C-alpha positions, -999 to 999 in steps of 0.1 A, spaced: 93 882 261 56 880 269 50 856 240 76 832 254 60 832 288 26 825 272 38 796 250 56 780 280 25 768 299 8 758 266 37 736 256 36 719 290 -1 713 286 4 698 251 31 675 264 10 663 293 -19 658 269 3 636 247 15 616 276 -21 611 288 -32 601 253 -4 576 250 -12 561 284 -49 558 274 -39 543 240 -17 517 257 -43 508 282 -69 503 255 -48 487 227 -16 475 244 2 491 215 36 492 232 35 455 242 22 445 208 50 464 191 76 448 213 61 414 208 61 418 170 97 429 171 108 399 192 87 376 170 103 386 137 138 396 148 145 370 175 119 343 173 142 314 180 150 325 215 125 320 243 115 354 255 91 369 280 60 385 268 25 373 266 19 384 230 52 370 217 48 337 235 13 332 221 25 338 186 55 315 191 31 287 202 10 294 172 40 290 149 49 257 166 14 244 163 13 254 126 45 235 120 32 204 137 0 205 117 20 208 85 41 179 96 11 158 103 -5 167 69 28 158 51 29 124 69 -7 117 60 -1 126 24 29 104 22 10 75 39 -18 80 14 5 80 -16 23 49 -2 -11 31 2 -23 41 -33 10 29 -48 6 -7 -34 4 -32 -62 -4 -64 -44 -23 -78 -15 10 -92 -2 26 -57 1 -5 -44 19 -1 -69 47 36 -76 49 48 -40 49 26 -30 79 48 -19 108 37 -28 144 17 0 160 8 16 127 -23 15 107 -34 21 71 -66 34 56 -74 27 20 -105 31 -1 -130 4 -8 -121 5 -45 -83 0 -38 -90 -28 -14 -112 -46 -38 -86 -41 -66 -59 -58 -45 -83 -84 -32 -94 -97 -67 -59 -91 -82 -43 -118 -60 -35 -148 -83 -52 -174 -61 -77 -182 -34 -58 -170 -4 -76 -137 -2 -109 -155 -4 -100 -176 27 -94 -143 46 -129 -130 39 -153 -145 15 -161 -125 -16 -198 -132 -9 -194 -116 25 -179 -86 8 -209 -85 -16 -233 -86 14 -214 -58 32 -213 -37 1 -251 -41 -4 -256 -21 28 -245 10 9 -224 21 39 -190 6 33 -164 32 22 -130 24 36 -108 -3 51 -87 3 82 -58 -22 86 -40 -23 120 -12 -44 134 -13 -52 171 14 -76 183 9 -110 165 -24 -100 150 -35 -79 120 -71 -66 119 -90 -55 89 -120 -32 97 -145 -25 70 -157 9 80 -184 34 69 -182 72 64 -183 78 102 -155 52 108 -179 28 124 -168 -9 117 -193 -29 96 -171 -60 97 -139 -69 115 -115 -97 104 -84 -108 124 -54 -123 107 -25 -139 126 11 -134 115 14 -172 110 -12 -168 82 13 -146 64 36 -176 60 8 -193 42 5 -162 20 42 -162 13 41 -199 3 9 -196 -18 18 -180 -51 49 -159 -58 55 -138 -89 92 -135 -100 110 -119 -129 130 -143 -150 126 -177 -167 115 -211 -155 151 -224 -157 161 -199 -130 135 -214 -107 151 -248 -110 129 -264 -137 146 -289 -160 140 -289 -198 121 -322 -196 98 -306 -170 87 -278 -192 58 -278 -217 44 -252 -241 14 -231 -231 -12 -246 -255 -7 -281 -240 -12 -267 -205 -44 -249 -216 -57 -281 -231 -51 -298 -198 -69 -271 -179 -100 -274 -201 -103 -311 -191 -100 -304 -154 -129 -297 -130 -133 -261 -118 -118 -267 -83 -87 -284 -97 -82 -255 -122 -81 -230 -93 -54 -252 -76 -30 -250 -105 -36 -216 -122 -52 -182 -117 -84 -177 -137 -78 -166 -174 -91 -131 -165 -60 -125 -143 -37 -130 -174 -60 -112 -199 -66 -80 -178 -28 -76 -172 -20 -85 -208 2 -114 -198 9 -139 -225 16 -174 -213 46 -190 -230 57 -221 -210 46 -241 -180 69 -262 -157 59 -290 -134 85 -302 -109 91 -337 -97 94 -347 -61 130 -350 -51 142 -379 -31 152 -357 -1 118 -341 1 89 -354 22 62 -372 2 34 -349 15 51 -318 3 33 -300 -25 50 -300 -59 59 -268 -77 42 -256 -108 56 -226 -127 38 -205 -153 60 -184 -175 45 -154 -192 56 -122 -211 47 -88 -199 52 -55 -217 89 -54 -209 100 -85 -191 96 -123 -188 82 -134 -155 69 -166 -139 44 -174 -112 53 -202 -88 23 -222 -75 24 -250 -49 3 -278 -62 -10 -309 -42 10 -340 -52 -21 -358 -64 -31 -330 -87 4 -327 -101 7 -364 -107 -27 -362 -125 -12 -335 -148 20 -354 -154 0 -386 -163 -18 -368 -191 14 -356 -207 30 -377 -234 68 -379 -235 67 -361 -269 48 -332 -254 77 -318 -234 92 -287 -249 122 -292 -272 154 -273 -271 146 -256 -304 113 -243 -289 132 -231 -259 155 -210 -281 125 -195 -299 108 -186 -266 140 -170 -254 138 -143 -280 138 -107 -266 105 -96 -251 81 -74 -269 82 -36 -261 53 -13 -263 59 20 -281 
């Protein structure tokens, strides 16, 4: 009986000691609130709840989700930019209010890959050479603002080194400049008597001055680097229902690794007439040659 009376006060002291220890632990570490917050976060995180700790973690999860979404969008935009294959795609697929950033190397590849002089009228290649000599040019920022497109040549700190503005009306000139299609010259409306074989066309190019050559054909490097083999060339006549000042159409047919394609080039009438005047009637391609050139395209292993 005496031992029971002695242990009674001791147990009370132990209980009070535990209570005091728990209170001090809560005041110093917020262990209870943290435990409740963790429980709410992992068990019921989709419902807005009270609690400072839980709300802070919820906002952290939301922020992480937004950051991941931004990173994904940036990665997709970067992949889209790197997958562009022509200067035309770079400008025509730009949505209003959006911008694109591409490397200097990618921009120069698209710039010099264009089969004509349109890109050179946008910004001279000599200007690009001067900007590149500063050793600061790294990227190109392209933005569309209303009826204008701006090209900013920027350095590592995104400071513009040169800014070029392009109106949407100039894109119409781009669209009408030189267009590459898959198919044969007949599909573009060229008649058999308007088509000549490639070696006759190359002979004509050799006899032309350099400026006239650029008006009727890309430089040989454009075909050689892409491994395009020219097969036929078509020169259209001016129809009676067309204005006399309208450019004539010249088509260069070539074979790629898998397909036959042709490049349509608007040619000034004077230049086209000069080409036609140098062709003898016997130089137009025959029906037998057409059949030979219509053989299946070569395939690479």
